[in-house]
mmCIF file of the N, C-alpha and C atoms, coordinates in Angstrom:
data_MODEL
# 
_entry.id   MODEL 
# 
loop_
_atom_site.group_PDB 
_atom_site.id 
_atom_site.type_symbol 
_atom_site.label_atom_id 
_atom_site.label_alt_id 
_atom_site.label_comp_id 
_atom_site.label_asym_id 
_atom_site.label_entity_id 
_atom_site.label_seq_id 
_atom_site.pdbx_PDB_ins_code 
_atom_site.Cartn_x 
_atom_site.Cartn_y 
_atom_site.Cartn_z 
_atom_site.occupancy 
_atom_site.B_iso_or_equiv 
_atom_site.pdbx_formal_charge 
_atom_site.auth_seq_id 
_atom_site.auth_comp_id 
_atom_site.auth_asym_id 
_atom_site.auth_atom_id 
_atom_site.pdbx_PDB_model_num 
ATOM 1   N N  . UNK A 1 1  ? -0.955 -2.776  -19.763 1.00 0.00 ? 1  UNK A N  1 
ATOM 2   C CA . UNK A 1 1  ? 0.131  -3.448  -20.451 1.00 0.00 ? 1  UNK A CA 1 
ATOM 3   C C  . UNK A 1 1  ? 0.336  -4.813  -19.804 1.00 0.00 ? 1  UNK A C  1 
ATOM 4   N N  . UNK A 1 2  ? 0.450  -5.828  -20.626 1.00 0.00 ? 2  UNK A N  1 
ATOM 5   C CA . UNK A 1 2  ? 0.602  -7.191  -20.112 1.00 0.00 ? 2  UNK A CA 1 
ATOM 6   C C  . UNK A 1 2  ? 1.920  -7.773  -20.569 1.00 0.00 ? 2  UNK A C  1 
ATOM 7   N N  . UNK A 1 3  ? 2.659  -8.284  -19.630 1.00 0.00 ? 3  UNK A N  1 
ATOM 8   C CA . UNK A 1 3  ? 3.867  -9.048  -19.915 1.00 0.00 ? 3  UNK A CA 1 
ATOM 9   C C  . UNK A 1 3  ? 3.849  -10.280 -19.039 1.00 0.00 ? 3  UNK A C  1 
ATOM 10  N N  . UNK A 1 4  ? 4.036  -11.415 -19.599 1.00 0.00 ? 4  UNK A N  1 
ATOM 11  C CA . UNK A 1 4  ? 4.069  -12.640 -18.812 1.00 0.00 ? 4  UNK A CA 1 
ATOM 12  C C  . UNK A 1 4  ? 2.714  -13.066 -18.286 1.00 0.00 ? 4  UNK A C  1 
ATOM 13  N N  . UNK A 1 5  ? 1.638  -12.527 -18.801 1.00 0.00 ? 5  UNK A N  1 
ATOM 14  C CA . UNK A 1 5  ? 0.304  -12.948 -18.424 1.00 0.00 ? 5  UNK A CA 1 
ATOM 15  C C  . UNK A 1 5  ? -0.239 -12.330 -17.150 1.00 0.00 ? 5  UNK A C  1 
ATOM 16  N N  . UNK A 1 6  ? 0.431  -11.367 -16.536 1.00 0.00 ? 6  UNK A N  1 
ATOM 17  C CA . UNK A 1 6  ? -0.054 -10.736 -15.310 1.00 0.00 ? 6  UNK A CA 1 
ATOM 18  C C  . UNK A 1 6  ? -0.554 -9.335  -15.631 1.00 0.00 ? 6  UNK A C  1 
ATOM 19  N N  . UNK A 1 7  ? -1.726 -9.013  -15.125 1.00 0.00 ? 7  UNK A N  1 
ATOM 20  C CA . UNK A 1 7  ? -2.262 -7.665  -15.306 1.00 0.00 ? 7  UNK A CA 1 
ATOM 21  C C  . UNK A 1 7  ? -1.952 -6.829  -14.067 1.00 0.00 ? 7  UNK A C  1 
ATOM 22  N N  . UNK A 1 8  ? -1.862 -5.550  -14.239 1.00 0.00 ? 8  UNK A N  1 
ATOM 23  C CA . UNK A 1 8  ? -1.550 -4.661  -13.125 1.00 0.00 ? 8  UNK A CA 1 
ATOM 24  C C  . UNK A 1 8  ? -2.596 -4.750  -12.015 1.00 0.00 ? 8  UNK A C  1 
ATOM 25  N N  . UNK A 1 9  ? -3.901 -4.672  -12.331 1.00 0.00 ? 9  UNK A N  1 
ATOM 26  C CA . UNK A 1 9  ? -4.887 -4.801  -11.251 1.00 0.00 ? 9  UNK A CA 1 
ATOM 27  C C  . UNK A 1 9  ? -4.817 -6.155  -10.541 1.00 0.00 ? 9  UNK A C  1 
ATOM 28  N N  . UNK A 1 10 ? -4.514 -7.211  -11.273 1.00 0.00 ? 10 UNK A N  1 
ATOM 29  C CA . UNK A 1 10 ? -4.377 -8.521  -10.651 1.00 0.00 ? 10 UNK A CA 1 
ATOM 30  C C  . UNK A 1 10 ? -3.197 -8.591  -9.700  1.00 0.00 ? 10 UNK A C  1 
ATOM 31  N N  . UNK A 1 11 ? -2.087 -8.010  -10.106 1.00 0.00 ? 11 UNK A N  1 
ATOM 32  C CA . UNK A 1 11 ? -0.890 -7.996  -9.247  1.00 0.00 ? 11 UNK A CA 1 
ATOM 33  C C  . UNK A 1 11 ? -1.156 -7.191  -7.981  1.00 0.00 ? 11 UNK A C  1 
ATOM 34  N N  . UNK A 1 12 ? -1.831 -6.048  -8.110  1.00 0.00 ? 12 UNK A N  1 
ATOM 35  C CA . UNK A 1 12 ? -2.156 -5.227  -6.940  1.00 0.00 ? 12 UNK A CA 1 
ATOM 36  C C  . UNK A 1 12 ? -3.092 -5.991  -6.006  1.00 0.00 ? 12 UNK A C  1 
ATOM 37  N N  . UNK A 1 13 ? -4.092 -6.656  -6.561  1.00 0.00 ? 13 UNK A N  1 
ATOM 38  C CA . UNK A 1 13 ? -5.047 -7.414  -5.741  1.00 0.00 ? 13 UNK A CA 1 
ATOM 39  C C  . UNK A 1 13 ? -4.353 -8.556  -5.005  1.00 0.00 ? 13 UNK A C  1 
ATOM 40  N N  . UNK A 1 14 ? -3.517 -9.313  -5.691  1.00 0.00 ? 14 UNK A N  1 
ATOM 41  C CA . UNK A 1 14 ? -2.835 -10.447 -5.060  1.00 0.00 ? 14 UNK A CA 1 
ATOM 42  C C  . UNK A 1 14 ? -1.824 -9.944  -4.028  1.00 0.00 ? 14 UNK A C  1 
ATOM 43  N N  . UNK A 1 15 ? -1.131 -8.863  -4.310  1.00 0.00 ? 15 UNK A N  1 
ATOM 44  C CA . UNK A 1 15 ? -0.193 -8.292  -3.343  1.00 0.00 ? 15 UNK A CA 1 
ATOM 45  C C  . UNK A 1 15 ? -0.893 -7.804  -2.086  1.00 0.00 ? 15 UNK A C  1 
ATOM 46  N N  . UNK A 1 16 ? -2.037 -7.168  -2.254  1.00 0.00 ? 16 UNK A N  1 
ATOM 47  C CA . UNK A 1 16 ? -2.812 -6.695  -1.111  1.00 0.00 ? 16 UNK A CA 1 
ATOM 48  C C  . UNK A 1 16 ? -3.323 -7.863  -0.282  1.00 0.00 ? 16 UNK A C  1 
ATOM 49  N N  . UNK A 1 17 ? -3.855 -8.870  -0.936  1.00 0.00 ? 17 UNK A N  1 
ATOM 50  C CA . UNK A 1 17 ? -4.353 -10.052 -0.237  1.00 0.00 ? 17 UNK A CA 1 
ATOM 51  C C  . UNK A 1 17 ? -3.224 -10.761 0.520   1.00 0.00 ? 17 UNK A C  1 
ATOM 52  N N  . UNK A 1 18 ? -2.068 -10.914 -0.125  1.00 0.00 ? 18 UNK A N  1 
ATOM 53  C CA . UNK A 1 18 ? -0.921 -11.549 0.533   1.00 0.00 ? 18 UNK A CA 1 
ATOM 54  C C  . UNK A 1 18 ? -0.466 -10.776 1.750   1.00 0.00 ? 18 UNK A C  1 
ATOM 55  N N  . UNK A 1 19 ? -0.475 -9.462  1.648   1.00 0.00 ? 19 UNK A N  1 
ATOM 56  C CA . UNK A 1 19 ? -0.089 -8.629  2.782   1.00 0.00 ? 19 UNK A CA 1 
ATOM 57  C C  . UNK A 1 19 ? -1.044 -8.822  3.949   1.00 0.00 ? 19 UNK A C  1 
ATOM 58  N N  . UNK A 1 20 ? -2.328 -8.860  3.670   1.00 0.00 ? 20 UNK A N  1 
ATOM 59  C CA . UNK A 1 20 ? -3.315 -9.058  4.730   1.00 0.00 ? 20 UNK A CA 1 
ATOM 60  C C  . UNK A 1 20 ? -3.208 -10.437 5.365   1.00 0.00 ? 20 UNK A C  1 
ATOM 61  N N  . UNK A 1 21 ? -2.978 -11.455 4.545   1.00 0.00 ? 21 UNK A N  1 
ATOM 62  C CA . UNK A 1 21 ? -2.884 -12.825 5.062   1.00 0.00 ? 21 UNK A CA 1 
ATOM 63  C C  . UNK A 1 21 ? -1.738 -12.949 6.057   1.00 0.00 ? 21 UNK A C  1 
ATOM 64  N N  . UNK A 1 22 ? -0.646 -12.250 5.815   1.00 0.00 ? 22 UNK A N  1 
ATOM 65  C CA . UNK A 1 22 ? 0.505  -12.315 6.717   1.00 0.00 ? 22 UNK A CA 1 
ATOM 66  C C  . UNK A 1 22 ? 0.329  -11.396 7.922   1.00 0.00 ? 22 UNK A C  1 
ATOM 67  N N  . UNK A 1 23 ? -0.169 -10.184 7.711   1.00 0.00 ? 23 UNK A N  1 
ATOM 68  C CA . UNK A 1 23 ? -0.181 -9.190  8.779   1.00 0.00 ? 23 UNK A CA 1 
ATOM 69  C C  . UNK A 1 23 ? -1.312 -9.344  9.781   1.00 0.00 ? 23 UNK A C  1 
ATOM 70  N N  . UNK A 1 24 ? -2.465 -9.798  9.376   1.00 0.00 ? 24 UNK A N  1 
ATOM 71  C CA . UNK A 1 24 ? -3.574 -9.903  10.319  1.00 0.00 ? 24 UNK A CA 1 
ATOM 72  C C  . UNK A 1 24 ? -3.320 -10.903 11.451  1.00 0.00 ? 24 UNK A C  1 
ATOM 73  N N  . UNK A 1 25 ? -2.788 -12.099 11.173  1.00 0.00 ? 25 UNK A N  1 
ATOM 74  C CA . UNK A 1 25 ? -2.479 -12.985 12.305  1.00 0.00 ? 25 UNK A CA 1 
ATOM 75  C C  . UNK A 1 25 ? -1.404 -12.417 13.234  1.00 0.00 ? 25 UNK A C  1 
ATOM 76  N N  . UNK A 1 26 ? -0.412 -11.733 12.684  1.00 0.00 ? 26 UNK A N  1 
ATOM 77  C CA . UNK A 1 26 ? 0.619  -11.127 13.527  1.00 0.00 ? 26 UNK A CA 1 
ATOM 78  C C  . UNK A 1 26 ? 0.042  -10.006 14.382  1.00 0.00 ? 26 UNK A C  1 
ATOM 79  N N  . UNK A 1 27 ? -0.863 -9.230  13.803  1.00 0.00 ? 27 UNK A N  1 
ATOM 80  C CA . UNK A 1 27 ? -1.532 -8.177  14.558  1.00 0.00 ? 27 UNK A CA 1 
ATOM 81  C C  . UNK A 1 27 ? -2.345 -8.790  15.702  1.00 0.00 ? 27 UNK A C  1 
ATOM 82  N N  . UNK A 1 28 ? -3.089 -9.849  15.397  1.00 0.00 ? 28 UNK A N  1 
ATOM 83  C CA . UNK A 1 28 ? -3.909 -10.507 16.414  1.00 0.00 ? 28 UNK A CA 1 
ATOM 84  C C  . UNK A 1 28 ? -3.034 -11.071 17.536  1.00 0.00 ? 28 UNK A C  1 
ATOM 85  N N  . UNK A 1 29 ? -1.907 -11.665 17.184  1.00 0.00 ? 29 UNK A N  1 
ATOM 86  C CA . UNK A 1 29 ? -0.988 -12.199 18.185  1.00 0.00 ? 29 UNK A CA 1 
ATOM 87  C C  . UNK A 1 29 ? -0.477 -11.086 19.099  1.00 0.00 ? 29 UNK A C  1 
ATOM 88  N N  . UNK A 1 30 ? -0.051 -9.984  18.517  1.00 0.00 ? 30 UNK A N  1 
ATOM 89  C CA . UNK A 1 30 ? 0.432  -8.860  19.308  1.00 0.00 ? 30 UNK A CA 1 
ATOM 90  C C  . UNK A 1 30 ? -0.652 -8.253  20.170  1.00 0.00 ? 30 UNK A C  1 
ATOM 91  N N  . UNK A 1 31 ? -1.847 -8.189  19.636  1.00 0.00 ? 31 UNK A N  1 
ATOM 92  C CA . UNK A 1 31 ? -2.982 -7.633  20.388  1.00 0.00 ? 31 UNK A CA 1 
ATOM 93  C C  . UNK A 1 31 ? -3.333 -8.529  21.582  1.00 0.00 ? 31 UNK A C  1 
ATOM 94  N N  . UNK A 1 32 ? -3.309 -9.838  21.366  1.00 0.00 ? 32 UNK A N  1 
ATOM 95  C CA . UNK A 1 32 ? -3.640 -10.774 22.452  1.00 0.00 ? 32 UNK A CA 1 
ATOM 96  C C  . UNK A 1 32 ? -2.537 -10.818 23.508  1.00 0.00 ? 32 UNK A C  1 
ATOM 97  N N  . UNK A 1 33 ? -1.288 -10.797 23.070  1.00 0.00 ? 33 UNK A N  1 
ATOM 98  C CA . UNK A 1 33 ? -0.172 -10.903 24.013  1.00 0.00 ? 33 UNK A CA 1 
ATOM 99  C C  . UNK A 1 33 ? -0.072 -9.661  24.886  1.00 0.00 ? 33 UNK A C  1 
ATOM 100 N N  . UNK A 1 34 ? -0.164 -8.493  24.308  1.00 0.00 ? 34 UNK A N  1 
ATOM 101 C CA . UNK A 1 34 ? -0.118 -7.257  25.069  1.00 0.00 ? 34 UNK A CA 1 
ATOM 102 C C  . UNK A 1 34 ? 1.290  -6.845  25.468  1.00 0.00 ? 34 UNK A C  1 
ATOM 103 N N  . UNK A 1 35 ? 1.399  -5.616  25.946  1.00 0.00 ? 35 UNK A N  1 
ATOM 104 C CA . UNK A 1 35 ? 2.679  -5.042  26.300  1.00 0.00 ? 35 UNK A CA 1 
ATOM 105 C C  . UNK A 1 35 ? 3.334  -5.669  27.514  1.00 0.00 ? 35 UNK A C  1 
ATOM 106 N N  . UNK A 1 36 ? 2.548  -6.054  28.503  1.00 0.00 ? 36 UNK A N  1 
ATOM 107 C CA . UNK A 1 36 ? 3.129  -6.635  29.716  1.00 0.00 ? 36 UNK A CA 1 
ATOM 108 C C  . UNK A 1 36 ? 3.796  -7.978  29.435  1.00 0.00 ? 36 UNK A C  1 
ATOM 109 N N  . UNK A 1 37 ? 3.168  -8.807  28.622  1.00 0.00 ? 37 UNK A N  1 
ATOM 110 C CA . UNK A 1 37 ? 3.791  -10.088 28.266  1.00 0.00 ? 37 UNK A CA 1 
ATOM 111 C C  . UNK A 1 37 ? 5.074  -9.868  27.473  1.00 0.00 ? 37 UNK A C  1 
ATOM 112 N N  . UNK A 1 38 ? 5.043  -8.892  26.579  1.00 0.00 ? 38 UNK A N  1 
ATOM 113 C CA . UNK A 1 38 ? 6.240  -8.604  25.790  1.00 0.00 ? 38 UNK A CA 1 
ATOM 114 C C  . UNK A 1 38 ? 7.375  -8.130  26.684  1.00 0.00 ? 38 UNK A C  1 
ATOM 115 N N  . UNK A 1 39 ? 7.059  -7.295  27.676  1.00 0.00 ? 39 UNK A N  1 
ATOM 116 C CA . UNK A 1 39 ? 8.087  -6.847  28.619  1.00 0.00 ? 39 UNK A CA 1 
ATOM 117 C C  . UNK A 1 39 ? 8.647  -8.027  29.412  1.00 0.00 ? 39 UNK A C  1 
ATOM 118 N N  . UNK A 1 40 ? 7.766  -8.915  29.861  1.00 0.00 ? 40 UNK A N  1 
ATOM 119 C CA . UNK A 1 40 ? 8.214  -10.099 30.588  1.00 0.00 ? 40 UNK A CA 1 
ATOM 120 C C  . UNK A 1 40 ? 9.098  -10.984 29.728  1.00 0.00 ? 40 UNK A C  1 
ATOM 121 N N  . UNK A 1 41 ? 8.727  -11.131 28.475  1.00 0.00 ? 41 UNK A N  1 
ATOM 122 C CA . UNK A 1 41 ? 9.544  -11.914 27.547  1.00 0.00 ? 41 UNK A CA 1 
ATOM 123 C C  . UNK A 1 41 ? 10.907 -11.259 27.367  1.00 0.00 ? 41 UNK A C  1 
ATOM 124 N N  . UNK A 1 42 ? 10.934 -9.937  27.245  1.00 0.00 ? 42 UNK A N  1 
ATOM 125 C CA . UNK A 1 42 ? 12.199 -9.220  27.083  1.00 0.00 ? 42 UNK A CA 1 
ATOM 126 C C  . UNK A 1 42 ? 13.069 -9.354  28.324  1.00 0.00 ? 42 UNK A C  1 
ATOM 127 N N  . UNK A 1 43 ? 12.452 -9.364  29.488  1.00 0.00 ? 43 UNK A N  1 
ATOM 128 C CA . UNK A 1 43 ? 13.231 -9.523  30.723  1.00 0.00 ? 43 UNK A CA 1 
ATOM 129 C C  . UNK A 1 43 ? 13.837 -10.920 30.823  1.00 0.00 ? 43 UNK A C  1 
ATOM 130 N N  . UNK A 1 44 ? 13.078 -11.943 30.436  1.00 0.00 ? 44 UNK A N  1 
ATOM 131 C CA . UNK A 1 44 ? 13.552 -13.326 30.550  1.00 0.00 ? 44 UNK A CA 1 
ATOM 132 C C  . UNK A 1 44 ? 14.488 -13.729 29.414  1.00 0.00 ? 44 UNK A C  1 
ATOM 133 N N  . UNK A 1 45 ? 14.131 -13.362 28.184  1.00 0.00 ? 45 UNK A N  1 
ATOM 134 C CA . UNK A 1 45 ? 14.855 -13.875 27.011  1.00 0.00 ? 45 UNK A CA 1 
ATOM 135 C C  . UNK A 1 45 ? 15.464 -12.777 26.140  1.00 0.00 ? 45 UNK A C  1 
ATOM 136 N N  . UNK A 1 46 ? 15.404 -11.551 26.582  1.00 0.00 ? 46 UNK A N  1 
ATOM 137 C CA . UNK A 1 46 ? 15.860 -10.439 25.762  1.00 0.00 ? 46 UNK A CA 1 
ATOM 138 C C  . UNK A 1 46 ? 17.334 -10.465 25.422  1.00 0.00 ? 46 UNK A C  1 
ATOM 139 N N  . UNK A 1 47 ? 18.149 -11.070 26.286  1.00 0.00 ? 47 UNK A N  1 
ATOM 140 C CA . UNK A 1 47 ? 19.591 -11.121 26.014  1.00 0.00 ? 47 UNK A CA 1 
ATOM 141 C C  . UNK A 1 47 ? 19.878 -11.895 24.723  1.00 0.00 ? 47 UNK A C  1 
ATOM 142 N N  . UNK A 1 48 ? 19.079 -12.915 24.458  1.00 0.00 ? 48 UNK A N  1 
ATOM 143 C CA . UNK A 1 48 ? 19.268 -13.699 23.226  1.00 0.00 ? 48 UNK A CA 1 
ATOM 144 C C  . UNK A 1 48 ? 18.943 -12.874 21.980  1.00 0.00 ? 48 UNK A C  1 
ATOM 145 N N  . UNK A 1 49 ? 18.023 -11.927 22.144  1.00 0.00 ? 49 UNK A N  1 
ATOM 146 C CA . UNK A 1 49 ? 17.591 -11.097 21.008  1.00 0.00 ? 49 UNK A CA 1 
ATOM 147 C C  . UNK A 1 49 ? 18.186 -9.699  21.063  1.00 0.00 ? 49 UNK A C  1 
ATOM 148 N N  . UNK A 1 50 ? 19.076 -9.448  22.011  1.00 0.00 ? 50 UNK A N  1 
ATOM 149 C CA . UNK A 1 50 ? 19.611 -8.107  22.298  1.00 0.00 ? 50 UNK A CA 1 
ATOM 150 C C  . UNK A 1 50 ? 18.471 -7.098  22.438  1.00 0.00 ? 50 UNK A C  1 
ATOM 151 N N  . UNK A 1 51 ? 17.502 -7.464  23.254  1.00 0.00 ? 51 UNK A N  1 
ATOM 152 C CA . UNK A 1 51 ? 16.321 -6.644  23.488  1.00 0.00 ? 51 UNK A CA 1 
ATOM 153 C C  . UNK A 1 51 ? 16.131 -6.478  24.985  1.00 0.00 ? 51 UNK A C  1 
ATOM 154 N N  . UNK A 1 52 ? 16.149 -5.250  25.437  1.00 0.00 ? 52 UNK A N  1 
ATOM 155 C CA . UNK A 1 52 ? 15.959 -4.954  26.854  1.00 0.00 ? 52 UNK A CA 1 
ATOM 156 C C  . UNK A 1 52 ? 14.603 -4.278  27.049  1.00 0.00 ? 52 UNK A C  1 
ATOM 157 N N  . UNK A 1 53 ? 14.030 -4.378  28.236  1.00 0.00 ? 53 UNK A N  1 
ATOM 158 C CA . UNK A 1 53 ? 12.766 -3.678  28.485  1.00 0.00 ? 53 UNK A CA 1 
ATOM 159 C C  . UNK A 1 53 ? 12.869 -2.168  28.217  1.00 0.00 ? 53 UNK A C  1 
ATOM 160 N N  . UNK A 1 54 ? 14.029 -1.579  28.453  1.00 0.00 ? 54 UNK A N  1 
ATOM 161 C CA . UNK A 1 54 ? 14.207 -0.149  28.165  1.00 0.00 ? 54 UNK A CA 1 
ATOM 162 C C  . UNK A 1 54 ? 14.075 0.131   26.670  1.00 0.00 ? 54 UNK A C  1 
ATOM 163 N N  . UNK A 1 55 ? 14.511 -0.827  25.838  1.00 0.00 ? 55 UNK A N  1 
ATOM 164 C CA . UNK A 1 55 ? 14.354 -0.673  24.389  1.00 0.00 ? 55 UNK A CA 1 
ATOM 165 C C  . UNK A 1 55 ? 12.881 -0.629  24.003  1.00 0.00 ? 55 UNK A C  1 
ATOM 166 N N  . UNK A 1 56 ? 12.080 -1.447  24.663  1.00 0.00 ? 56 UNK A N  1 
ATOM 167 C CA . UNK A 1 56 ? 10.641 -1.454  24.387  1.00 0.00 ? 56 UNK A CA 1 
ATOM 168 C C  . UNK A 1 56 ? 10.008 -0.127  24.781  1.00 0.00 ? 56 UNK A C  1 
ATOM 169 N N  . UNK A 1 57 ? 10.404 0.406   25.929  1.00 0.00 ? 57 UNK A N  1 
ATOM 170 C CA . UNK A 1 57 ? 9.863  1.690   26.373  1.00 0.00 ? 57 UNK A CA 1 
ATOM 171 C C  . UNK A 1 57 ? 10.241 2.805   25.408  1.00 0.00 ? 57 UNK A C  1 
ATOM 172 N N  . UNK A 1 58 ? 11.485 2.795   24.948  1.00 0.00 ? 58 UNK A N  1 
ATOM 173 C CA . UNK A 1 58 ? 11.923 3.804   23.990  1.00 0.00 ? 58 UNK A CA 1 
ATOM 174 C C  . UNK A 1 58 ? 11.152 3.683   22.678  1.00 0.00 ? 58 UNK A C  1 
ATOM 175 N N  . UNK A 1 59 ? 10.936 2.451   22.215  1.00 0.00 ? 59 UNK A N  1 
ATOM 176 C CA . UNK A 1 59 ? 10.187 2.223   20.981  1.00 0.00 ? 59 UNK A CA 1 
ATOM 177 C C  . UNK A 1 59 ? 8.732  2.658   21.129  1.00 0.00 ? 59 UNK A C  1 
ATOM 178 N N  . UNK A 1 60 ? 8.126  2.380   22.281  1.00 0.00 ? 60 UNK A N  1 
ATOM 179 C CA . UNK A 1 60 ? 6.748  2.814   22.512  1.00 0.00 ? 60 UNK A CA 1 
ATOM 180 C C  . UNK A 1 60 ? 6.630  4.328   22.494  1.00 0.00 ? 60 UNK A C  1 
ATOM 181 N N  . UNK A 1 61 ? 7.592  5.013   23.088  1.00 0.00 ? 61 UNK A N  1 
ATOM 182 C CA . UNK A 1 61 ? 7.589  6.477   23.073  1.00 0.00 ? 61 UNK A CA 1 
ATOM 183 C C  . UNK A 1 61 ? 7.726  7.030   21.668  1.00 0.00 ? 61 UNK A C  1 
ATOM 184 N N  . UNK A 1 62 ? 8.638  6.450   20.899  1.00 0.00 ? 62 UNK A N  1 
ATOM 185 C CA . UNK A 1 62 ? 8.826  6.895   19.513  1.00 0.00 ? 62 UNK A CA 1 
ATOM 186 C C  . UNK A 1 62 ? 7.554  6.658   18.711  1.00 0.00 ? 62 UNK A C  1 
ATOM 187 N N  . UNK A 1 63 ? 6.967  5.480   18.896  1.00 0.00 ? 63 UNK A N  1 
ATOM 188 C CA . UNK A 1 63 ? 5.771  5.149   18.125  1.00 0.00 ? 63 UNK A CA 1 
ATOM 189 C C  . UNK A 1 63 ? 4.597  6.030   18.537  1.00 0.00 ? 63 UNK A C  1 
ATOM 190 N N  . UNK A 1 64 ? 4.520  6.414   19.798  1.00 0.00 ? 64 UNK A N  1 
ATOM 191 C CA . UNK A 1 64 ? 3.453  7.315   20.234  1.00 0.00 ? 64 UNK A CA 1 
ATOM 192 C C  . UNK A 1 64 ? 3.579  8.671   19.549  1.00 0.00 ? 64 UNK A C  1 
ATOM 193 N N  . UNK A 1 65 ? 4.820  9.107   19.315  1.00 0.00 ? 65 UNK A N  1 
ATOM 194 C CA . UNK A 1 65 ? 5.036  10.398  18.661  1.00 0.00 ? 65 UNK A CA 1 
ATOM 195 C C  . UNK A 1 65 ? 4.910  10.326  17.148  1.00 0.00 ? 65 UNK A C  1 
ATOM 196 N N  . UNK A 1 66 ? 5.428  9.280   16.524  1.00 0.00 ? 66 UNK A N  1 
ATOM 197 C CA . UNK A 1 66 ? 5.550  9.225   15.068  1.00 0.00 ? 66 UNK A CA 1 
ATOM 198 C C  . UNK A 1 66 ? 4.804  8.071   14.412  1.00 0.00 ? 66 UNK A C  1 
ATOM 199 N N  . UNK A 1 67 ? 4.043  7.317   15.173  1.00 0.00 ? 67 UNK A N  1 
ATOM 200 C CA . UNK A 1 67 ? 3.454  6.078   14.665  1.00 0.00 ? 67 UNK A CA 1 
ATOM 201 C C  . UNK A 1 67 ? 2.573  6.229   13.443  1.00 0.00 ? 67 UNK A C  1 
ATOM 202 N N  . UNK A 1 68 ? 1.670  7.181   13.463  1.00 0.00 ? 68 UNK A N  1 
ATOM 203 C CA . UNK A 1 68 ? 0.759  7.332   12.319  1.00 0.00 ? 68 UNK A CA 1 
ATOM 204 C C  . UNK A 1 68 ? 1.511  7.667   11.040  1.00 0.00 ? 68 UNK A C  1 
ATOM 205 N N  . UNK A 1 69 ? 2.447  8.604   11.137  1.00 0.00 ? 69 UNK A N  1 
ATOM 206 C CA . UNK A 1 69 ? 3.234  8.966   9.948   1.00 0.00 ? 69 UNK A CA 1 
ATOM 207 C C  . UNK A 1 69 ? 4.065  7.786   9.476   1.00 0.00 ? 69 UNK A C  1 
ATOM 208 N N  . UNK A 1 70 ? 4.674  7.081   10.412  1.00 0.00 ? 70 UNK A N  1 
ATOM 209 C CA . UNK A 1 70 ? 5.544  5.955   10.049  1.00 0.00 ? 70 UNK A CA 1 
ATOM 210 C C  . UNK A 1 70 ? 4.757  4.856   9.351   1.00 0.00 ? 70 UNK A C  1 
ATOM 211 N N  . UNK A 1 71 ? 3.602  4.505   9.892   1.00 0.00 ? 71 UNK A N  1 
ATOM 212 C CA . UNK A 1 71 ? 2.796  3.452   9.272   1.00 0.00 ? 71 UNK A CA 1 
ATOM 213 C C  . UNK A 1 71 ? 2.349  3.885   7.887   1.00 0.00 ? 71 UNK A C  1 
ATOM 214 N N  . UNK A 1 72 ? 1.895  5.122   7.764   1.00 0.00 ? 72 UNK A N  1 
ATOM 215 C CA . UNK A 1 72 ? 1.439  5.610   6.457   1.00 0.00 ? 72 UNK A CA 1 
ATOM 216 C C  . UNK A 1 72 ? 2.566  5.580   5.430   1.00 0.00 ? 72 UNK A C  1 
ATOM 217 N N  . UNK A 1 73 ? 3.711  6.113   5.779   1.00 0.00 ? 73 UNK A N  1 
ATOM 218 C CA . UNK A 1 73 ? 4.816  6.189   4.821   1.00 0.00 ? 73 UNK A CA 1 
ATOM 219 C C  . UNK A 1 73 ? 5.433  4.824   4.529   1.00 0.00 ? 73 UNK A C  1 
ATOM 220 N N  . UNK A 1 74 ? 5.563  3.983   5.534   1.00 0.00 ? 74 UNK A N  1 
ATOM 221 C CA . UNK A 1 74 ? 6.206  2.685   5.338   1.00 0.00 ? 74 UNK A CA 1 
ATOM 222 C C  . UNK A 1 74 ? 5.351  1.704   4.545   1.00 0.00 ? 74 UNK A C  1 
ATOM 223 N N  . UNK A 1 75 ? 4.073  1.958   4.439   1.00 0.00 ? 75 UNK A N  1 
ATOM 224 C CA . UNK A 1 75 ? 3.222  1.094   3.623   1.00 0.00 ? 75 UNK A CA 1 
ATOM 225 C C  . UNK A 1 75 ? 3.605  1.183   2.152   1.00 0.00 ? 75 UNK A C  1 
ATOM 226 N N  . UNK A 1 76 ? 4.286  2.263   1.763   1.00 0.00 ? 76 UNK A N  1 
ATOM 227 C CA . UNK A 1 76 ? 4.674  2.459   0.364   1.00 0.00 ? 76 UNK A CA 1 
ATOM 228 C C  . UNK A 1 76 ? 6.065  1.924   0.047   1.00 0.00 ? 76 UNK A C  1 
ATOM 229 N N  . UNK A 1 77 ? 6.758  1.379   1.040   1.00 0.00 ? 77 UNK A N  1 
ATOM 230 C CA . UNK A 1 77 ? 8.116  0.870   0.844   1.00 0.00 ? 77 UNK A CA 1 
ATOM 231 C C  . UNK A 1 77 ? 8.018  -0.629  0.573   1.00 0.00 ? 77 UNK A C  1 
ATOM 232 N N  . UNK A 1 78 ? 8.380  -1.040  -0.622  1.00 0.00 ? 78 UNK A N  1 
ATOM 233 C CA . UNK A 1 78 ? 8.310  -2.480  -0.919  1.00 0.00 ? 78 UNK A CA 1 
ATOM 234 C C  . UNK A 1 78 ? 9.457  -3.227  -0.208  1.00 0.00 ? 78 UNK A C  1 
ATOM 235 N N  . UNK A 1 79 ? 9.149  -4.440  0.178   1.00 0.00 ? 79 UNK A N  1 
ATOM 236 C CA . UNK A 1 79 ? 10.161 -5.296  0.815   1.00 0.00 ? 79 UNK A CA 1 
ATOM 237 C C  . UNK A 1 79 ? 10.163 -6.638  0.083   1.00 0.00 ? 79 UNK A C  1 
ATOM 238 N N  . UNK A 1 80 ? 11.328 -7.217  0.019   1.00 0.00 ? 80 UNK A N  1 
ATOM 239 C CA . UNK A 1 80 ? 11.460 -8.480  -0.696  1.00 0.00 ? 80 UNK A CA 1 
ATOM 240 C C  . UNK A 1 80 ? 12.188 -9.469  0.191   1.00 0.00 ? 80 UNK A C  1 
ATOM 241 N N  . UNK A 1 81 ? 11.582 -10.607 0.459   1.00 0.00 ? 81 UNK A N  1 
ATOM 242 C CA . UNK A 1 81 ? 12.224 -11.638 1.274   1.00 0.00 ? 81 UNK A CA 1 
ATOM 243 C C  . UNK A 1 81 ? 12.891 -12.640 0.338   1.00 0.00 ? 81 UNK A C  1 
ATOM 244 N N  . UNK A 1 82 ? 14.166 -12.765 0.470   1.00 0.00 ? 82 UNK A N  1 
ATOM 245 C CA . UNK A 1 82 ? 14.901 -13.724 -0.393  1.00 0.00 ? 82 UNK A CA 1 
ATOM 246 C C  . UNK A 1 82 ? 15.614 -14.717 0.447   1.00 0.00 ? 82 UNK A C  1 
# 
């Protein structure tokens, strides 16, 4: 079904490509920076972001337990930036 000149396969392809264009550089940045740099950043500047090193440890523990399920399920949740 076509409305407004967009086809469903085209919308899926462009949405997938857009997601990859945004997420791959962020993944690479996180991979290069590593956990120790993030902890150091949280120790120095975490007060501005209300982020403490203990918060990172708690998040790492949660992600170790539930990460695969969370990533799988959250991929199906659409988000809209306005």
